[in-house]
C-alpha positions in Angstrom: 9.8 94.6 90.1 11.9 92.5 87.7 10.5 91.4 84.3 11.0 88.4 82.0 9.3 87.1 78.8 8.7 83.5 77.9 6.9 81.5 75.2 5.3 79.2 77.8 4.8 79.3 81.6 3.8 76.1 83.5 2.3 76.6 86.9 2.7 73.4 89.0 5.8 71.2 89.1 4.1 68.0 90.1 4.1 64.9 87.9 2.0 66.3 85.0 3.6 69.8 85.0 7.1 68.4 85.2 6.4 65.9 82.4 5.2 68.7 80.1 8.3 70.8 80.8 10.5 67.8 80.0 8.5 66.9 76.8 9.0 70.5 75.4 12.4 71.3 76.9 14.5 70.7 73.7 12.1 72.1 71.2 13.4 75.7 71.1 10.7 77.3 73.4 11.7 79.6 76.2 9.9 78.2 79.3 9.4 78.8 83.0 8.0 76.4 85.6 6.5 77.9 88.7 6.3 75.6 91.7 5.0 76.4 95.2 7.5 74.0 96.9 11.2 73.6 96.9 12.0 71.4 93.8 12.8 68.3 95.8 11.0 65.0 95.7 11.1 64.8 99.5 9.2 68.1 99.9 6.8 68.3 97.0 3.3 67.0 98.1 2.7 65.4 94.7 5.8 63.2 95.3 4.6 61.4 98.4 4.8 57.6 99.1 1.6 56.7 97.2 2.0 54.0 94.6 1.3 55.2 91.0 0.2 52.7 88.4 1.7 53.7 85.0 -0.2 52.4 82.1 1.6 50.8 79.2 0.8 53.8 77.1 2.4 56.0 79.8 5.6 54.0 79.5 5.6 54.9 75.8 5.3 58.6 76.6 8.1 58.4 79.1 10.3 56.5 76.6 9.7 59.2 74.0 10.6 62.1 76.4 13.7 60.3 77.7 12.4 59.6 81.2 12.0 55.8 81.1 15.7 54.8 81.4 15.6 56.4 84.9 12.4 54.4 85.8 13.1 51.0 84.1 15.0 49.6 87.1 12.8 50.9 89.8 9.3 50.0 88.5 7.5 46.7 89.0 5.6 45.4 86.0 1.9 44.3 86.1 1.6 41.2 84.0 -1.9 40.3 84.9 -5.0 42.0 86.4 -7.5 40.0 88.4 -10.9 41.6 89.0 -13.5 40.1 91.3 -16.6 41.0 93.4 -16.1 40.0 97.1 -18.4 37.2 98.2 -19.9 36.7 94.8 -19.2 34.6 91.7 -18.1 37.2 89.2 -14.5 37.5 88.1 -12.4 38.3 85.1 -8.8 38.9 84.2 -6.5 40.7 81.8 -3.2 39.4 80.6 -0.2 41.1 79.1 0.7 37.9 77.2 -2.8 37.9 75.6 -2.4 41.5 74.6 1.1 41.0 73.2 2.7 43.6 75.4 5.6 43.2 77.9 3.3 44.5 80.7 -0.1 46.0 81.1 1.4 48.6 83.4 4.0 49.4 86.0 4.0 50.4 89.6 6.3 53.0 91.2 5.9 55.3 94.2 5.2 58.9 93.4 8.4 59.9 95.4 10.6 57.7 93.2 8.9 59.0 90.0 9.4 62.5 91.3 13.1 62.0 91.8 13.5 60.9 88.2 11.4 63.7 86.8 13.1 66.4 88.8 16.5 65.0 87.9 15.6 65.5 84.2 14.2 69.0 84.9 17.5 70.1 86.4 19.2 69.0 83.1 17.1 71.3 80.9 19.0 74.5 80.1 16.1 76.1 78.3 13.9 75.9 81.3 13.8 78.3 84.3 12.5 76.7 87.5 11.1 79.3 89.8 10.6 77.7 93.3 9.5 78.1 95.9 7.1 80.6 94.4 3.4 81.4 94.0 1.3 83.1 91.3 -0.1 86.2 93.0 -2.3 87.2 90.0 -2.3 86.9 86.2 -4.0 88.9 83.5 -4.8 87.6 80.0 -4.2 90.7 77.9 -5.2 89.2 74.6 -1.8 89.1 72.9 0.0 87.7 76.0 -0.6 86.7 79.6 1.1 88.7 82.4 1.9 86.6 85.5 2.9 88.2 88.8 5.0 85.8 90.9 6.2 86.1 94.5 9.3 84.2 95.4 11.2 84.7 98.7 9.6 88.1 99.1 10.5 89.3 95.7 7.9 90.1 93.1 8.5 89.3 89.4 6.3 90.1 86.4 6.5 87.5 83.7 4.9 87.7 80.2 4.1 84.6 78.1 2.2 83.6 75.0 0.7 80.6 76.8 0.0 79.8 80.5 -0.5 76.2 81.6 -2.4 75.4 84.7 -1.0 72.1 86.1 -1.5 73.2 89.7 -3.8 70.3 90.9 -7.4 69.7 91.9 -7.6 72.9 93.9 -6.1 74.9 91.0 -5.8 78.6 91.8 -5.4 79.4 88.1 -8.7 77.6 87.2 -10.4 79.3 90.1 -9.2 82.8 89.1 -10.4 82.1 85.5 -13.8 81.3 87.0 -14.0 78.0 84.9 -17.1 76.1 86.1 -16.5 72.7 87.5 -18.5 69.5 88.1 -17.6 68.2 91.6 -18.9 65.1 93.4 -17.9 63.9 96.8 -18.2 60.1 97.0 -18.4 59.9 100.8 -15.4 57.6 100.6 -11.7 57.9 101.4 -8.7 55.8 100.2 -6.4 54.3 102.8 -3.0 53.8 101.1 0.0 51.9 102.4 2.2 49.0 101.3 1.8 45.5 102.6 3.8 42.2 102.4 2.0 38.9 101.8 3.3 35.4 102.5 3.0 34.4 98.9 4.8 36.0 96.0 2.6 38.5 94.1 3.7 37.0 90.7 3.2 40.5 89.2 -0.6 40.2 89.4 -2.6 43.3 90.3 -5.9 42.7 92.1 -9.0 44.9 91.9 -11.6 43.5 94.4 -15.0 45.2 94.8 -16.5 45.2 98.3 -19.5 46.7 100.0 -17.5 49.7 101.3 -15.7 50.3 98.0 -13.0 48.8 95.8 -9.7 47.3 97.2 -6.7 47.3 94.9 -3.4 45.5 95.5 -0.6 46.4 93.1 2.7 44.5 92.7 5.7 46.4 94.0 9.4 45.7 94.3 10.8 43.5 97.1 7.6 41.4 96.9 5.5 44.1 98.5 2.1 45.2 97.3 0.7 48.7 97.2 -2.7 48.8 98.9 -5.5 51.2 98.1 -8.4 50.4 100.4 -11.6 52.4 99.8 -13.7 53.0 102.9 -16.7 55.0 103.8 -15.6 58.2 105.4 -17.1 57.2 108.7 -14.8 54.1 108.8 -11.5 55.8 108.1 -10.5 57.1 111.6 -11.3 53.7 113.1 -9.2 51.8 110.6 -6.2 54.3 110.8 -6.2 53.9 114.6 -5.7 50.1 114.4 -2.3 48.8 115.3 -0.4 46.8 112.7 -1.8 43.4 113.7 -5.4 44.6 113.9 -5.0 46.4 110.5 -3.6 43.3 108.8 -6.4 41.2 110.3 -9.1 43.6 109.1 -7.7 43.8 105.6 -7.3 40.0 105.5 -11.0 39.7 106.1 -11.7 42.1 103.2 -9.3 40.6 100.7 -9.1 36.9 101.6 -6.2 34.5 101.3 -5.3 34.5 97.6 -1.9 35.8 98.6 -1.7 33.9 101.9 -1.4 35.7 105.2 -0.4 39.3 105.2 2.7 39.7 107.3 3.8 43.4 107.4 2.3 46.8 106.7 3.8 50.2 106.3 2.8 53.7 107.2 -0.9 54.4 106.5 -2.3 57.6 104.9 -5.7 58.5 103.7 -7.3 61.0 101.4 -10.9 61.8 100.5 -12.2 60.7 97.1 -14.1 63.0 94.7 -14.8 63.5 91.0 -13.9 66.9 89.5 -14.3 67.9 85.9 -13.6 71.4 84.6 -16.2 72.4 82.0 -13.5 74.0 79.9 -9.9 72.9 79.5 -8.9 76.1 77.6 -9.9 79.7 78.1 -8.1 82.6 76.3 -4.4 81.9 76.5 -4.7 79.4 79.4 -4.8 75.6 79.1 -5.8 73.4 82.1 -4.3 69.9 82.3 -4.0 67.0 84.7 -5.8 67.1 88.1 -6.6 70.8 87.5 -8.9 69.6 84.6 -10.0 66.2 86.0 -9.7 64.4 89.3 -11.0 60.9 89.3 -11.9 58.1 91.6 -8.8 55.8 91.9 -10.8 52.8 90.6 -8.9 51.3 87.6 -5.9 53.7 88.3 -6.6 56.1 85.4 -6.1 59.5 87.0 -2.4 60.2 86.4 -2.4 58.3 83.1 -5.2 60.5 81.8 -3.2 63.5 82.8 0.0 62.3 81.1 -2.0 61.8 77.9 -3.0 65.4 78.2 0.7 66.2 78.2 1.4 64.1 75.1 -1.4 65.8 73.1 -0.7 69.3 74.3 3.0 69.0 73.7 2.4 67.9 70.1 0.0 70.7 69.4 2.4 73.3 70.9 5.4 71.9 69.1 3.6 71.8 65.8 2.5 75.4 66.1 5.9 76.7 67.2 7.7 74.8 64.4 5.3 76.4 61.9 5.9 79.9 63.3 2.3 80.2 64.6 1.2 81.7 67.9 1.2 78.8 70.4 -1.4 80.5 72.6 -3.8 81.4 69.8 -7.5 80.2 69.9 -6.9 78.0 66.9 -4.0 76.1 68.5 -5.7 75.7 71.9 -9.1 74.8 70.4 -7.3 72.0 68.5 -6.0 70.6 71.9 -9.4 70.9 73.5 -11.2 69.1 70.7 -8.5 66.3 70.8 -8.9 65.7 74.5 -12.5 66.4 75.4 -13.9 63.1 74.4 -11.4 60.9 76.3 -11.5 63.1 79.3 -15.3 62.8 79.5 -15.3 59.1 78.7 -12.8 58.1 81.3 -14.4 60.3 84.0 -17.8 58.8 83.3 -16.4 55.2 83.2 -14.6 55.5 86.5 -17.5 57.2 88.1 -19.9 54.6 86.7 -17.8 51.7 88.0 -17.5 53.2 91.4 -21.3 53.6 91.6 -22.1 50.2 90.0 -19.9 48.2 92.4 -21.0 50.0 95.5 -24.7 49.4 94.8 -26.1 46.9 97.3 -29.3 46.0 95.3 -29.4 42.3 94.6 -30.5 42.7 91.0 -27.6 45.1 90.4 -25.2 42.8 92.1 -26.3 39.9 90.0 -26.1 41.9 86.8 -22.5 43.1 87.4 -21.4 39.6 88.3 -22.9 38.2 85.1 -21.1 41.0 83.2 -17.8 40.0 84.7 -18.3 36.4 83.7 -19.4 37.4 80.2 -16.2 39.4 79.8 -14.2 36.4 81.0 -15.7 33.8 78.7 -16.9 35.7 75.6 -14.1 35.7 72.9 -12.8 39.2 72.3 -14.7 40.8 75.1 -11.7 41.7 77.2 -9.5 43.3 74.4 -11.3 46.7 74.4 -11.1 46.9 78.2 -7.4 46.0 78.1 -6.6 48.7 75.5 -8.5 51.2 77.6 -6.6 50.2 80.7 -3.3 50.6 78.9 -4.3 54.0 77.5 -4.2 52.9 73.9 -7.7 53.9 72.7 -8.5 56.8 70.4 -6.2 59.1 68.5 -2.7 58.5 69.8 -0.3 61.5 70.0 3.3 60.9 68.7 4.6 60.6 72.2 2.0 58.0 73.1 3.2 55.9 70.2 6.7 56.1 71.6 7.8 58.6 68.9 9.8 61.7 70.0 8.4 65.1 68.9 11.6 66.0 66.9 
């Protein structure tokens, strides 16, 4: 069995793991990234055709780590967000112009984002990408973590000062640690595709709440819209079985004619929706980030953006400790990261879960209250600004990267 030693090992080469590797790649650390799939945006499951909404704060992070130039020409900006409750009077809207930013967010497919991230990974000389590979076991030995990795039938023993679990909602690292989790199945699934309306989307994103769950339409390039249609689990197979014409008609009935008649629809996929929160985001010399630490309902599009803010905070903590000659996997360093992130992780999880429950509640008094709340937000001066800042990922203590400032 061959052996190697690193300062840092990241398990998981999806969007969050790759972003952390890029953020730290030129900071003098020796690093390895272990990924179960061939490092290719066409084979990595995280880099599928789903549309990803990048918050304005995420743009700042990508600018600071040098990723944004590769994305700038392929993303579509969100200039306005329109929120409504289907069949009822409540509505509100957010505007980039009112917030003084170039866009509230941006839309890109996970596959396109993956190509940019992987392109940057391949340029990093201080990073060993081990793929396809899997972690067979690991042992936190106190002063270091020993990680046994199998790749193409060859076993390798790797030692590191800090192990990062960025291996998704079904994290094997989190499971082996025995970290307790809170998990809730919503009984809903998201049907995702892209759709072409008769009218130009004008860079407006729509979030419309319906009795089966929220519907989101996000502006994409070529005047397409990314569709995220939340359905009760028992409805999904029937909707996926519809031909293009019947699917368009069914969605038209859900959404209405604000964008005119829908003309074309792409390939449809579905995935079940759940809430997952790890009770701990650090244990020993292991830090848990991204979907391994929190998987959210897609309402408000906060999942990936919350994970990328984990990256920004963790990168700053690691870089500061390394520059000062401190042990990057010590309890003091990792506790500082956990204290920094725990409140926002909890608040965003509770907020998205609360919205999903509030807007699926059929009780008349609840429906009236939420519609009055939407109207109050629309017409009371200053009421929308905190919501807009939260949507853009600009609340709370901002890491250097989230302010657009490189680590060095």
